[in-house]
N, C-alpha and C positions, 0 to 999 in steps of 0.2 A: 616315791617318785619326786624328784626335785621340780622347782618352778620352771627351769629352762627347758626341761623335757616336755612339760605341759604346752609351753609356748611353741615349741617345735611342731607339736601335734595341731594346735589350734591356728597357728599362724596361716597356713593355706586356706583354711575356712574363712578367715577374716579377709584375705585377698578376694576369695570368690564372693563374699558379701559385698565388698567394695565394688566390685565388677557388676554385680545384680543391680546395685544401686544406681549404676550408670546406664541402666537399660530402662526405656520408657515407651509405653504403647500410646499412640496418639489415635483418637477416634475420628470418624469421618467429619468433616469440615472444622476440625480443629488443626491448628498450625504451631509450629516451632520455629523461633529464630534462634539459631545455634551458631556459637563461636567457640572454637577450641581454646583460644588464648584471649579472647575478649576484645578482638578488633574487628576482624572480617566475619561477617555473619552470612549464613545460608538459611534458606527457607525450606523447612521440611513439611509435608503434609502427612496424611493419616498413614499409620503403620507402625512397625517396630523400629525404634532408632537406638543407636548407641550413642550416648552423651556424657559429658561430665569425667572423661577419664584424666583430665588434667587440672591442676588446682586452680587455674584462672579461666576454666571453661564457664561460659554464661549460656543461659537458656531463658528465653522470653516466650510466654504462652500467648497465643492470640487465636483468632478464629475468623472463618469465612462462613458462618452459619446461614442457611436460607431462611433468615427470620426478619420480616420487613415491618416497621412500624410506619403506617400512613395516617392521614387525617381522620379516617372513618373506622379503621380496624387494624387488625394484625394478620399478617400471612405467615403461615408455618409450613414447612415442607411436609407433604404427605407421602413423598416418594422417598423412602429410606433404603431401597434396594439398588438403586442405580449408583455407579461409581460417582465420586464427587466432582470428576472432571466433566460430567455430562451437565450442561447448562439445564436448570430447571425452568420450564415454561409455566404458563398460568395454570395449566390443569394439574400441575405437580404440587400445588399449594392448598393447604385449607385456609379459608378465610373466616374470621371471627370478628364480628363488629364489637365496638366497645360496649354497645348496649346489651349484647349477648353473653358478655363475659360475666360469669357469675363469681367465679373465685379465681384468684392468682396466688400460687404458693411457691415458695422456693425451698426445696428439700436437698441441702448440699449443693451439688452441681446442676441439679434438675430442676427446671422451670415448669411448673404445672398450671396450664391455663385451660380451665374446665376439665375435660378428660384428656387433653392434647398435653404431650410431654416433649420438651426440649432439652437436649443435653448440653449444657453450658460447657466452656473450658475452664470457668472458675466459679467457685461458690460466691465470691464477691459479685460477679457479673450477674449471677442468677438472682441475687438480692437487689442489685441495682435495677434490673429489668422489672422485677416484681414491683418494686416502689414506683418506677416510671409509669408502668401500665395502670397501676392502681390510680395514680394521680391523673393519667389521660382520661380515665373513665368518668372522672367528676368534672371534666372541663368541657366548654362549648367547642364546636368545630374550629373557630377561629383561634380560641386559645391553645387548642391542641396543635394546630398548624405552627404556632409560634413556638411551643414547648418542643416540638420535634425539630424544628430548626435549630434550636439552641442545643439540644442533644447531639445532632449531627456536627454542629461546629465543635463542641467539647471533645467528641471522640475522634475527631480528625485535626485536633490542635497540635501542630508540630512544635511550636514553641513550648507548650506544656510538656511535650515528650522530652525535649531537651532539658527542661528544668528538672524533670523526674530522673533523667539519665545522670544529671550532674549531682544530684543529691545522692543517687546510688552509689556513684563513683567516690564520692568524697567520704561516704559513710563506710566503705569497705576497705579503705587504705590499710588499716591495721590487719585486716583479715588476709590481705595480699601479702603481708609479711610473715604472719604465723602460720597460715595454711601451707605454704611451701616448706617451712621449716618442719612442720608436722609430717609432711609427706615425705621429706628427706630422711627423717628418723624412721618411718614406717617402711618404706620401700627399699632403702638402701642399707642404712645403718643397723636396723634390727635384723634383716635376714643374714647379713654378713656375720653379725655376732652369734647368731643362732646356729648357722649352717656351716660356717668355715672355721679354719684354724685360727683367724683372727679373734675369735671368741675367747681364747685361752688368756689373752692379754687384757680383757676388759671386764669389769664388774657388771653384771647384768643389770643389778639393782641401781647402780649409779647411772647407767644408761637410761632406764625406765623413768628416773626421777625427773630429768629435764623434758622427757617425752611427755610425762604426765602434766608437767607445769605448762608446757605449750598447749596441750590439749584443753586445759582449763582456760587459758588465755583465749583460745578459739571460741570457747563456750560464751565467755563474757563479751568478746567482741561482737559475735553473733547476736547476743541479746541487744546490745547498744546499738548496733547497725540497724536491726530490724525496727527498733523503736524510732530512729531518726527517719527511716524510709517510710514506715507504714503507721507510724503514730500510735493510736491507742488501741490498736488491735491485740490486746494482751493474751487473748486465748490462743491466737496463732503462734505468738512467741512462746507460750509455755509448751504448745504441742511440738514446736521444733526442738526445744531444749530437751523434752522428754525423749524424742526420737534419737537426738545425738548422744544421750546418756544410755539409752537401752542398746543402741548400736553405735559405739564410739567411731567406727570406721566412717559413718556417714558425715562425721565433722570434716573430713577430707573433701566433702562436697558443699562446704558452708557457703562458699561464694555462689554456686549454683543455686542452692537452695533459696537464698535471697532474692535471686534474680526472676524467678519463675513468674510470680504474679505482679512483677513491677508495672507492666503496661495492660492489665487485665481489661481496662476500660476502652482501649483506643482500637480504631479501625486498622487492620493489618496493612492496608495500602500506606496509610500515614506513617505506620512504623517501618515499612519497607523503604519509604522514602528516606528516612533517617539512618537506617541500619545497613541496608543492602548496597552493593557497588553501583554505580550509574549503570552499567550494561545490564546486570541483572534486574535492576528496578525498571528499566526501559522495557525489557521483555515482560515484565509482570503487569506494567500499566498499559501496555500495548494489547495484552488480553482482555484486561478489564474494559477498555474502551470499546473493543469489538463486542464483548458481552453486553455492554450497556445499550449499543444500537440494536444488537440482534434480539435481545429480551424485550426491549421496548416495542419493537415490531411484533413480536409473538404475543405480547400481553394483549388480552382483550378487555382489560380492566383499567379504568382510569387511574386508580390508586397506584397500581405497579408501573404504569406507563410514566406517571409523574416521578416515582421513585427513581426510575432508571434514568430519567432525563436530568434529575437533580444530581445523581450519582455521576453522570457524564460531565456535567458543569463543574464538579468538583474536581475530577480527575484532569481535566484541561488546566484548571487553575494551579493544581499541584505540578503538573508538567512544567508550566510556565515559571512557577517558583523554583523549580530545580534547575532551570535554564536548559532544559532539553527541547531540542527542535521538535515541533509537532510533526514533521515529515518523518522523524525516526520512529514516532509511535503510531502513526497512521497509514505509513507505507507498508510495502511487502517486506518480510524478514529477508536476511541474507540467506542465499541458496548455499547449502551445503553439499548438494548433489547437482552438478550441472545438467543431468538429464531430466531433473524435475521441472514440471511445467506448471504445477499447481501446488497449493500449500493449505495446511489447516490453519486457520486464523486463531484456533485456541492453543494447540500444542506446537504449532510452527514446523510440524513435520511436512517433508516434501513428498510430492506424488508425481509419478509419470502419467502421461497422457493416457486416457481411458477411465481414470478413477474419479468418482463423483463426490463421494462421502468419505470422511476420515473413518478409519476403522477402529479407532480408539475412542474418540469424542462424539462420533455420530452427527457431525455438522457438514454442512456442504463445503467442499473445497473452494478455494478462490484462486485466480490466475496470478502468477507472478507478474509485477509491472516493471 
């Protein structure tokens, strides 16, 4: 059996592996910012998603975890059965004071606080929160308050997001050359040579040589770019290279692989302000503003009330910074059905007269104004 026949047999399997590598499952409260070609982003929530089918596809991981740090303790979601679209009220949280926290551990993406588990979107974020909570335990209340304010400022720093994004784009410029070349060889040239009469006029080994050179160029560029973006995280770099060596087709997702953990530390609303279109971001922040008011009223604990008030203050400042009118985010959504008289403030679905509660979100409807 010659080498070309072996390639004919395994090539469809390689394509299937490539497609499988572009499918990702997102857990509850985890989020994805997805762009097919690296410019227009969409926000995806929990579920199964197809991503990364193009050489320039980019995916940024984020989260909307029901995990609140306050001056006196930590609030964790105790209600894991409700859909993520249902707003969590005070009774849906477990509250642990800093004095009652006996141990905090980060096991990969899982943060363990005493016997409570929180599945983070990133191992780096789990370690970051572990260190932060350990620090808060040893501080006075006034010091904790200042530390949490600094933390809130850091995770919502749009300027830092822009800096990270600039470093990322300048670091992948060679990948944006070699990955499309490798994709061209893999998806067009190789199948033509293997399965058509054109293969008669080409030497397969001479074709594979430039393809192999391009592949190793991708590996080198991936290593260098990762070092520029993520600094001293040598173990992560080695894991990526091992993955791309064991499964060479994953090198076609080199740009995607680099992007996933780029913004692991940042608030998803701040990311949305930078990545989403103005119309999409307006809908998103409108929902968050309503939630801040709704949950501040529902909360019967001063810690949560203060948290949501600070959240609203930040959202308003972000809307102002983006140049969006407050009327656009505080008023009623645009009617899609003229017969609708009420709407859900969370999902913006319209309802006719007689309906009181949104069938999807479980919140009271409001009248169109």
